[in-house]
DOLOLO-989056 format. One record per residue (C-alpha): x, y, z; chain; residue in three letters; residue number from 1. Coordinates in Angstrom, 2 decimals. Each point is the difference from the previous one (the first is absolute). Example, Ala and Ser with C-alpha at 12.3 -4.5 7.8 and 13.67 -1.06 7.14 Angstrom:
       xx       yy       zz  chain  resn  resi
    12.30    -4.50     7.80      A   ALA     1
     1.37     3.44    -0.66      A   SER     2
//
This chain:
       xx       yy       zz  chain  resn  resi
    -0.15    -0.01     0.00      A   MET     1
     1.27     3.54    -0.53      A   PRO     2
     0.93     1.57     3.31      A   PRO     3
    -2.77     2.55    -0.56      A   GLU     4
    -2.67    -2.84    -0.07      A   ALA     5
    -2.54     0.40     2.76      A   LYS     6
    -3.71    -0.17     0.21      A   GLY     7
    -1.96    -1.58    -2.68      A   THR     8
     2.25    -1.81    -2.55      A   ILE     9
    -1.13    -1.30    -3.50      A   VAL    10
     2.13    -2.53    -1.67      A   ARG    11
    -0.01     0.52    -3.72      A   GLY    12
    -1.73     2.64    -2.27      A   THR    13
    -3.16     1.91     1.50      A   LEU    14
    -2.28     1.11    -2.83      A   THR    15
    -2.91     2.28     0.61      A   MET    16
    -1.47     1.28    -3.24      A   ILE    17
    -3.56     1.63    -0.22      A   ASN    18
    -0.57    -1.15     3.57      A   ASP    19
    -1.40     3.40     1.39      A   ALA    20
     2.98     0.17     2.38      A   LEU    21
    -0.26     2.93     2.29      A   HIS    22
     2.31     1.78     2.45      A   ASP    23
     0.40    -2.23     3.13      A   GLY    24
    -0.77    -3.20    -1.85      A   ASP    25
     3.64    -0.97    -0.04      A   LEU    26
     1.53    -0.40     3.55      A   PRO    27
     3.02     1.94     1.31      A   ASP    28
     3.17    -2.01     0.30      A   ASN    29
    -0.88    -2.09    -3.14      A   LEU    30
     2.92    -1.79    -1.65      A   THR    31
    -0.43    -1.47    -3.51      A   VAL    32
     2.58    -2.68    -0.90      A   LEU    33
    -0.61     0.55    -3.78      A   GLY    34
    -1.75     2.85    -2.00      A   ASP    35
    -2.95     2.14     1.09      A   LEU    36
    -2.30     0.83    -2.73      A   LEU    37
    -2.66     2.44     0.77      A   ILE    38
    -1.92     1.12    -3.10      A   HIS    39
    -3.13     1.99    -0.75      A   ASN    40
    -0.97     0.62     3.66      A   ASN    41
    -1.11     3.10     1.85      A   PRO    42
     2.68    -0.31     2.58      A   ILE    43
     1.86     3.27     0.81      A   THR    44
     2.72    -1.16     2.38      A   MET    45
     2.21    -2.97     0.78      A   LEU    46
     0.32    -1.53     3.47      A   PRO    47
     2.78     1.04     2.33      A   ASN    48
     3.07    -2.21     0.04      A   ASN    49
    -0.80    -1.75    -3.19      A   LEU    50
     2.77    -2.34    -1.29      A   VAL    51
    -0.16    -1.31    -3.55      A   VAL    52
     2.88    -2.29    -0.93      A   VAL    53
    -0.84     0.14    -3.70      A   GLY    54
    -1.71     2.71    -2.09      A   ASP    55
    -2.74     2.30     1.23      A   LEU    56
    -2.58     0.83    -2.76      A   SER    57
    -2.67     2.71     0.93      A   ILE    58
    -1.34     0.82    -3.40      A   GLY    59
    -3.34     1.70    -0.33      A   ASP    60
    -0.34     0.74     3.77      A   THR    61
    -0.34     3.39     1.76      A   LYS    62
     3.26    -0.45     1.87      A   ILE    63
     1.84     3.34    -0.17      A   SER    64
     2.75    -0.63     2.45      A   GLU    65
     1.96    -2.83     1.57      A   LEU    66
     0.60    -0.55     3.68      A   PRO    67
     3.44     0.71     1.32      A   GLU    68
     0.24    -3.49     1.47      A   SER    69
    -0.65    -1.68    -3.42      A   LEU    70
     2.69    -2.53    -0.98      A   LYS    71
    -0.19    -1.49    -3.55      A   VAL    72
     2.65    -2.44    -1.34      A   GLY    73
    -1.04     0.36    -3.61      A   GLY    74
    -1.60     2.73    -2.16      A   ARG    75
    -2.83     2.29     0.68      A   ILE    76
    -2.57     0.34    -2.77      A   TYR    77
    -2.35     2.92     0.29      A   ASN    78
    -1.62     0.43    -3.35      A   MET    79
    -3.39     1.68     0.33      A   GLY    80
     0.46     1.48     3.38      A   THR    81
     0.56     3.54     1.44      A   PRO    82
     3.44    -1.16     1.25      A   LEU    83
     2.65     1.93    -1.87      A   TYR    84
     3.40    -1.35    -0.65      A   VAL    85
     1.65     2.84     1.85      A   ASP    86
    -1.91    -1.14     3.17      A   ARG    87
     1.42    -3.49     0.01      A   LEU    88
     2.43    -0.57     2.79      A   PRO    89
     3.67     0.13    -0.77      A   ARG    90
     1.49    -2.26     2.46      A   ARG    91
     3.31    -1.87    -0.14      A   PRO    92
    -0.38    -3.50    -1.37      A   ALA    93
     0.99    -1.41     3.46      A   THR    94
    -3.55     0.81     1.15      A   THR    95
    -1.74    -2.26    -2.46      A   ALA    96
    -0.65    -3.57     0.60      A   CYS    97
     1.57    -2.68    -2.23      A   ASP    98
     0.45    -3.74    -0.10      A   ALA    99
     3.26     0.15     1.80      A   SER   100
    -2.03     1.02     3.19      A   ASP   101
    -0.32    -3.68     0.67      A   GLY   102
    -3.50    -0.47    -1.15      A   LEU   103
    -1.50    -3.40     1.01      A   ASP   104
    -2.68    -0.59    -2.66      A   LEU   105
//
C-alpha cells in the first residue's frame, strides 16, 4: 500500500460515469489502487486526502479546483471541466504515488 493509504481502499479502477455523483458521495481518505474515472457527473469537489495510484479522469464534471491533499500517481484528465491547467498543482514528483511504493495488489 502507498504510505498515504488510509480510510476506504478500492483495489483496481473505480468508474463512476453518469452516476449522479454529488459532493460528499465519495468519502474523505479514499485510496484508489488504480484509476479513478468520474465522468458526466454534477460533482463540484473531490474528497479530502484522496489518493489515486493511477490516472484521475474528471471529464464533464463541475470540479473547478483540486484539494491540496490530493495525490495522483498518473495523469489528471480534466476535459469539459471549469478546472484550468494553470490551477493544477505543481508538486515535485516525489509527492505522487507510484508502483515503487510497495503496492500489495
